[in-house]
TIKOLGU-360551 format. One record per atom (N, C-alpha, C): x, y, z; residue in one letter. Coordinates in steps of 0.02 Angstrom, whole numbers, padded with zeros to 5 digits, always signed. Layout:
N
XYZA/...
***
This chain:
164
+12907+00594+08742M/+12915+00531+08802M/+12923+00599+08863M/+12875+00580+08928S/+12877+00606+08958S/+12920+00598+09024S/+12962+00623+09070K/+12988+00605+09102K/+12972+00623+09196K/+12898+00602+09177G/+12892+00622+09256G/+12890+00579+09294G/+12875+00572+09359K/+12905+00540+09400K/+12858+00478+09422K/+12872+00396+09404V/+12833+00341+09435V/+12830+00335+09497V/+12756+00323+09505K/+12725+00313+09581K/+12728+00248+09606K/+12771+00228+09660K/+12787+00170+09675K/+12717+00147+09699K/+12695+00076+09709K/+12625+00069+09727K/+12641+00022+09797K/+12590+00053+09827K/+12609+00041+09892K/+12574-00035+09911K/+12614-00076+09976A/+12597-00156+09982A/+12527-00160+10006A/+12492-00208+09970P/+12421-00227+09992P/+12421-00231+10071P/+12362-00199+10120G/+12371-00200+10195G/+12394-00139+10221G/+12432-00100+10190G/+12484-00041+10223G/+12546-00056+10255G/+12550-00005+10303S/+12607-00030+10323S/+12631-00067+10391S/+12561-00076+10411T/+12572-00118+10487T/+12566-00192+10460T/+12629-00214+10509I/+12637-00307+10507I/+12618-00340+10559I/+12608-00312+10599A/+12569-00356+10655A/+12530-00319+10727A/+12469-00339+10735L/+12445-00300+10781L/+12440-00336+10846L/+12438-00301+10921N/+12420-00348+10977N/+12348-00323+10988N/+12285-00358+10978K/+12220-00325+11002K/+12217-00362+11070K/+12235-00410+11077K/+12261-00423+11157K/+12275-00376+11200K/+12332-00358+11204A/+12355-00291+11245A/+12282-00234+11249A/+12250-00211+11198R/+12210-00165+11202R/+12145-00169+11262R/+12155-00245+11246H/+12082-00275+11289H/+12125-00299+11366H/+12168-00302+11373E/+12221-00345+11429E/+12217-00277+11481E/+12228-00236+11449F/+12264-00163+11486F/+12227-00095+11479F/+12261-00057+11519H/+12268+00025+11517H/+12317+00051+11487H/+12303+00073+11436I/+12374+00112+11397I/+12378+00161+11435I/+12447+00188+11440E/+12452+00256+11478E/+12492+00298+11427E/+12563+00292+11414D/+12590+00304+11360D/+12618+00257+11308D/+12629+00307+11256R/+12653+00257+11200R/+12736+00282+11159R/+12782+00227+11136Y/+12837+00263+11126Y/+12861+00198+11068Y/+12897+00230+11017E/+12917+00223+10943E/+12982+00186+10952E/+13002+00127+10965A/+13054+00113+10954A/+13077+00057+10893A/+13124+00063+10856G/+13174+00038+10820G/+13182-00048+10830G/+13183-00080+10789V/+13202-00154+10824V/+13247-00192+10759V/+13286-00217+10789S/+13353-00241+10790S/+13353-00299+10770S/+13338-00320+10673L/+13331-00383+10639L/+13368-00406+10603L/+13379-00478+10598Q/+13413-00507+10544Q/+13382-00517+10485Q/+13450-00523+10433G/+13421-00498+10351G/+13347-00539+10322G/+13345-00622+10346W/+13290-00673+10343W/+13217-00651+10382W/+13236-00619+10443E/+13168-00582+10482E/+13141-00515+10428E/+13174-00477+10395V/+13166-00423+10362V/+13100-00465+10302V/+13143-00506+10277K/+13106-00529+10213K/+13039-00553+10238K/+13048-00597+10312A/+12982-00634+10316A/+12937-00565+10356A/+12945-00494+10364M/+12893-00480+10379M/+12866-00441+10338M/+12898-00436+10280R/+12871-00403+10225R/+12833-00439+10200R/+12817-00523+10195G/+12778-00565+10197G/+12738-00580+10223G/+12730-00535+10277G/+12667-00531+10336G/+12681-00597+10386G/+12736-00606+10408K/+12759-00666+10423K/+12756-00659+10507K/+12738-00617+10547A/+12762-00594+10618A/+12701-00581+10656A/+12704-00612+10709Q/+12639-00613+10756Q/+12675-00592+10837Q/+12641-00547+10876I/+12644-00509+10942I/+12607-00515+10973I/+12552-00561+10971T/+12476-00576+11037T/+12507-00593+11103T/+12582-00634+11101D/+12601-00642+11166D/+12675-00624+11184D/+12689-00583+11156A/+12752-00540+11146A/+12746-00488+11232A/+12816-00481+11235Y/+12822-00430+11288Y/+12883-00419+11301Y/+12913-00366+11336I/+12950-00295+11325I/+13013-00310+11398I/+13058-00327+11408L/+13099-00340+11450L/+13142-00301+11442L/+13152-00256+11517L/+13205-00200+11535L/+13272-00232+11572L/+13328-00237+11528K/+13369-00268+11569K/+13413-00223+11552K/+13487-00196+11601D/+13547-00167+11606D/+13546-00108+11566D/+13479-00070+11564G/+13469-00007+11538G/+13459-00012+11444G/+13442-00076+11433E/+13428-00092+11385E/+13347-00121+11366E/+13314-00138+11313A/+13253-00135+11308A/+13264-00206+11266A/+13221-00261+11262F/+13209-00309+11214F/+13149-00351+11222F/+13127-00355+11142L/+13083-00391+11132L/+13074-00476+11143L/+13020-00493+11177L/+13018-00559+11188L/+12957-00605+11177L/+12954-00643+11136G/+12903-00682+11129G/+12875-00683+11058G/+12908-00615+11026A/+12868-00622+10966A/+12913-00659+10925A/+12843-00687+10883Q/+12849-00747+10807Q/+12856-00724+10748Q/+12924-00726+10729V/+12936-00728+10670V/+12946-00805+10623V/+12911-00795+10582T/+12887-00879+10546T/+12942-00869+10477T/+12981-00904+10489P/+13038-00890+10416P/+13012-00917+10357P/+13021-00892+10304L/+13018-00898+10225L/+13030-00977+10206L/+13018-01012+10195P/+13059-01070+10169P/+13103-01061+10102P/+13114-00987+10087T/+13183-00981+10053T/+13239-00957+10087T/+13237-00961+10143V/+13285-00942+10196V/+13350-00973+10179V/+13405-00951+10188S/+13465-00987+10171S/+13472-01048+10201S/+13508-01109+10167T/+13522-01164+10196T/+13578-01158+10259T/+13629-01109+10253H/+13679-01110+10303H/+13653-01064+10379H/+13589-01048+10368L/+13576-01018+10431L/+13508-01056+10443L/+13522-01049+10540I/+13457-01076+10564I/+13430-01027+10590I/+13370-01019+10561P/+13340-00982+10595P/+13285-00987+10653P/+13282-00945+10710D/+13259-00964+10785D/+13203-00895+10773D/+13139-00930+10761P/+13078-00897+10757P/+13047-00842+10813P/+13079-00864+10880T/+13059-00801+10938T/+13110-00812+10956T/+13175-00779+10923R/+13235-00759+10955R/+13212-00679+10994R/+13268-00678+11032T/+13243-00615+11087T/+13275-00555+11038T/+13250-00517+11020R/+13253-00447+10958R/+13270-00374+11005R/+13323-00341+11002K/+13351-00290+11041K/+13301-00225+10998K/+13279-00183+11069L/+13220-00129+11038L/+13299-00047+11056L/+13270-00032+10998L/+13310+00034+11002L/+13287+00088+10999L/+13303+00136+11083L/+13261+00198+11086L/+13320+00227+11114L/+13292+00291+11135H/+13322+00341+11153H/+13344+00337+11225H/+13422+00366+11256A/+13415+00361+11321A/+13367+00383+11371A/+13334+00426+11366S/+13291+00470+11423S/+13223+00445+11411S/+13191+00407+11348E/+13149+00360+11335E/+13159+00286+11384E/+13208+00284+11378L/+13239+00215+11416L/+13224+00215+11494L/+13258+00263+11504S/+13269+00296+11590S/+13175+00310+11605S/+13150+00334+11562K/+13073+00354+11587K/+13046+00272+11603K/+13059+00243+11551L/+13010+00144+11546L/+13043+00107+11619L/+13112+00126+11614I/+13132+00077+11676I/+13110+00108+11752I/+13119+00184+11763G/+13093+00211+11823G/+13011+00172+11827G/+12953+00188+11780A/+12893+00158+11778A/+12888+00098+11806A/+12921+00062+11757T/+12897+00002+11777T/+12920-00040+11848T/+12973-00016+11891Q/+13004-00012+11944Q/+12970+00010+12004Q/+12948+00073+11987Q/+12908+00089+12056Q/+12845+00112+12056Q/+12809+00105+11987K/+12737+00118+12003K/+12692+00062+11968K/+12741+00006+11966G/+12685-00039+11935G/+12684-00039+11884G/+12691-00033+11814Y/+12672-00036+11742Y/+12705-00073+11723Y/+12674-00108+11664T/+12721-00146+11619T/+12745-00133+11544T/+12774-00146+11512C/+12783-00124+11449C/+12756-00183+11399C/+12720-00180+11341V/+12700-00221+11300V/+12706-00191+11239V/+12722-00242+11186P/+12717-00203+11105P/+12636-00212+11088P/+12625-00159+11056L/+12554-00147+11043L/+12566-00184+10946L/+12617-00144+10923A/+12614-00158+10839A/+12696-00161+10804A/+12694-00196+10768L/+12737-00188+10717L/+12735-00158+10653L/+12771-00097+10631Y/+12760-00093+10559Y/+12806-00052+10532Y/+12798-00029+10466W/+12854-00008+10413W/+12863+00068+10413W/+12904+00095+10449K/+12917+00171+10429K/+12988+00164+10391K/+12982+00228+10317R/+13047+00227+10290R/+13093+00154+10273R/+13053+00110+10264N/+13076+00054+10251N/+13120+00030+10311N/+13108+00056+10367K/+13122+00007+10430K/+13074-00009+10489K/+13084-00065+10510V/+13020-00109+10560V/+13033-00056+10631V/+12967-00044+10651K/+12981-00004+10713K/+12900-00041+10748K/+12924-00037+10813C/+12886-00081+10870C/+12845+00000+10898C/+12772-00009+10905E/+12760+00030+10951E/+12745-00019+11004E/+12760+00033+11074I/+12767-00020+11117I/+12739+00034+11178I/+12689+00024+11230A/+12664+00047+11281A/+12668+00033+11365A/+12667+00069+11370L/+12690+00083+11474L/+12594+00070+11480L/+12593+00007+11507V/+12510-00004+11517V/+12509-00030+11602V/+12440-00034+11621K/+12425-00059+11681K/+12388-00106+11673K/+12377-00163+11708G/+12337-00222+11702G/+12258-00195+11718G/+12214-00212+11676K/+12153-00213+11693K/+12114-00276+11751K/+12073-00255+11784K/+12029-00292+11816K/+11973-00328+11781K/+11938-00369+11813Q/+11883-00430+11771Q/+11822-00352+11750Q/+11835-00336+11804Y/+11771-00300+11802Y/+11768-00237+11748Y/+11828-00203+11744D/+11852-00164+11685D/+11835-00177+11622D/+11854-00244+11614K/+11855-00284+11536K/+11771-00290+11527K/+11745-00314+11574R/+11657-00302+11585R/+11624-00258+11548R/+11664-00190+11597Q/+11625-00124+11578Q/+11635-00118+11507Q/+11715-00110+11492T/+11746-00114+11399T/+11699-00144+11366T/+11666-00218+11376E/+11626-00259+11313E/+11556-00227+11322E/+11530-00188+11386K/+11468-00143+11383K/+11463-00091+11333K/+11501-00050+11355E/+11507-00011+11330E/+11531-00038+11248E/+11553-00054+11204R/+11567-00063+11147R/+11493-00100+11123R/+11449-00138+11158D/+11382-00184+11140D/+11346-00111+11117D/+11328-00073+11188W/+11319-00009+11175W/+11310+00018+11122W/+11362+00037+11116N/+11390+00085+11044N/+11359+00053+10984N/+11374+00003+10969R/+11341-00043+10909R/+11277-00045+10909R/+11244-00040+10979Q/+11163-00059+10983Q/+11138+00020+10951Q/+11183+00077+10972K/+11154+00129+10965K/+11158+00151+10894K/+11221+00126+10865Q/+11228+00151+10789Q/+11186+00108+10727Q/+11159+00032+10786R/+11103+00003+10737R/+11021+00063+10746R/+11011+00063+10791I/+10965+00105+10801I/+10937+00168+10761I/+11017+00202+10770L/+11029+00272+10711L/+11017+00244+10641L/+11041+00199+10622R/+11027+00184+10560R/+10940+00165+10530R/+10946+00132+10588E/+10847+00115+10571E/+10819+00167+10589E/+10819+00225+10596V/+10776+00280+10623V/+10800+00324+10553V/+10868+00334+10526N/+10884+00372+10468N/+10851+00320+10418N/+10843+00275+10399A/+10847+00230+10346A/+10752+00237+10343A/+10724+00230+10389G/+10643+00238+10398G/+10600+00304+10407G/
***
């Protein structure tokens, strides 16, 4: 019998828990940061089951700390009976002091906003990718849509030319 290493099977769907696709459409992304998320046990279990949503979430910077508001974590039916889970609980984000000061300075002076882009696993810890963003105007959104459509059309034409 060999005593080789046993490879762990990865969970289906990779390490991403939740994405905020709306943020990429609504904002110009300037800077990205990785923050830890302070969670309770039932929230971690629910996230393992893929029960998290951050489409309407935003980040509040207050008293030198960052908080994730509006993130929805649906509790699993197996949650303990003596615990009352709050799906939209305010969760603290864990960042370095220098990153926090950059975020606070940019949001207070330059008109930036802070939004979560993704929740994902990193070495059995839940991380939140947050971004410093500026809002897009309506014409910017239309321009982005036109570029996407044109790129799709270009790919279609190239496929037809190469196949024929």
